[in-house]
C-alpha positions, 0 to 999 in steps of 0.5 A, a space after each residue: 477494467 483492470 485494477 492493480 493493487 498493493 496492500 499490506 494490512 487490507 485498506 487498499 485491497 478493500 478499496 480495490 475490491 469495492 471498485 471492482 474490475 479484474 484485480 491484479 496484485 502488484 507484488 505478484 505481477 511485478 515478478 512476471 516476465 510479461 508486464 504489458 496490459 491493455 484495457 478500456 480502463 486501467 487503475 491503481 490502488 495503493 497506500 501513501 508512504 511518507 507523502 509519496 508512493 511506495 517504492 513497489 508502485 514506482 518500480 512497477 510503473 517503470 517496469 510495465 507498459 499500459 494502454 487504456 482510454 481511461 487511467 485512474 488511481 486511488 491512494 489510501 492514507 491514514 493521517 495526511 496525504 499531502 501531495 502523494 498523488 503529485 508523485 504519482 502524476 510525475 511518475 506517470 509522465 515518466 512512463 507515458 501514463 496521463 491520469 484522468 482521475 486521481 483521488 485519496 481516501 482517509 482510512 485507519 493509519 497503521 504506521 506504528 512509529 507515529 500512531 497508536 492503533 487503538 486511537 486510530 480505531 476509535 476515530 474510524 467512524 469519524 473518517 466516513 470511509 464508506 461515504 467517500 468510497 461510494 463517491 470514488 466508485 461512482 466517479 470511476 464508473 461514470 469515468 469522471 475526470 478529476 485530478 487531486 491537486 494540493 499546490 506547489 508548497 505542498 508538492 515541495 514539502 511532500 517531496 522533501 518528506 518522502 525522500 527522508 522517509 525513503 532514506 529511513 526505510 529503504 532496505 534497512 527498515 527491518 533492522 528496527 524489528 524485534 522478534 519475541 519469544 512468543 514466535 512459534 514459527 508459523 510463517 505468516 510473516 513470511 507469507 504476507 511479506 510483499 518483498 520476499 524479505 522474510 525466511 522462517 526456519 526457527 524464527 524470522 530472518 529479515 533479508 534487508 529489502 524491506 519497504 516498511 509496510 509492516 505487514 509482517 508485524 500487523 498480521 503476526 497471530 501471536 503479536 511476536 514481532 515488534 518495532 523498537 519505537 512503536 507507539 503501541 502493541 495493538 495491531 490493525 487488519 482491515 475488517 473487510 479483508 481476510 488474512 488469506 487474501 493478503 497471503 494470496 496477494 503478497 506471497 512471492 513463493 506462490 507460483 
């Protein structure tokens, strides 16, 4: 089994690790010349972005070829997923993938413009993450056939919201970032960025190919990077994932 994962603050990486199989980091393999993959089971784990897919997932699916008897996908989200998985199904149809199983799992939301992270952390136990995750792992191990559907109203609404989200964040989202004097040029932000969007000499310089994942903000050890309109300065990293794992998965300068 091959599991492809994209993760900014660790939620999706934790889920992928629990599902198991041979793990592939999408930010790493998307830049490889050979992107043809075959296995009995192939899956994708990724976060929900504005009721749809992160641009990196869409690009990766279009740029690669996959052959498997069973395809699955799990989308992590922090508030509402709406019809994000419908976007996946549609993208799958465009590239010749027919999914056998799709599911979503509610986790801590890291979207700073809308949510206070401290409030999200207080709700973490009520999200029953482990119960849901155990069910998902069992479903995939047993090759269950299940597609998550939300209906045509949700599908249409999600498409509109996702388009607005992408217009807001596509490439220019980093123009809302503020780097404070606490920055000590440690380069963690550069290392965790999945788009190679940051170069640090004295302070971070943003190259405007940002997807709005906020990995740089949440992982900054000095809390030196802020968003102009963030709800709070509290940051989130999944407690089951180490910083080095995110660096190893996302750093475009690792060869």
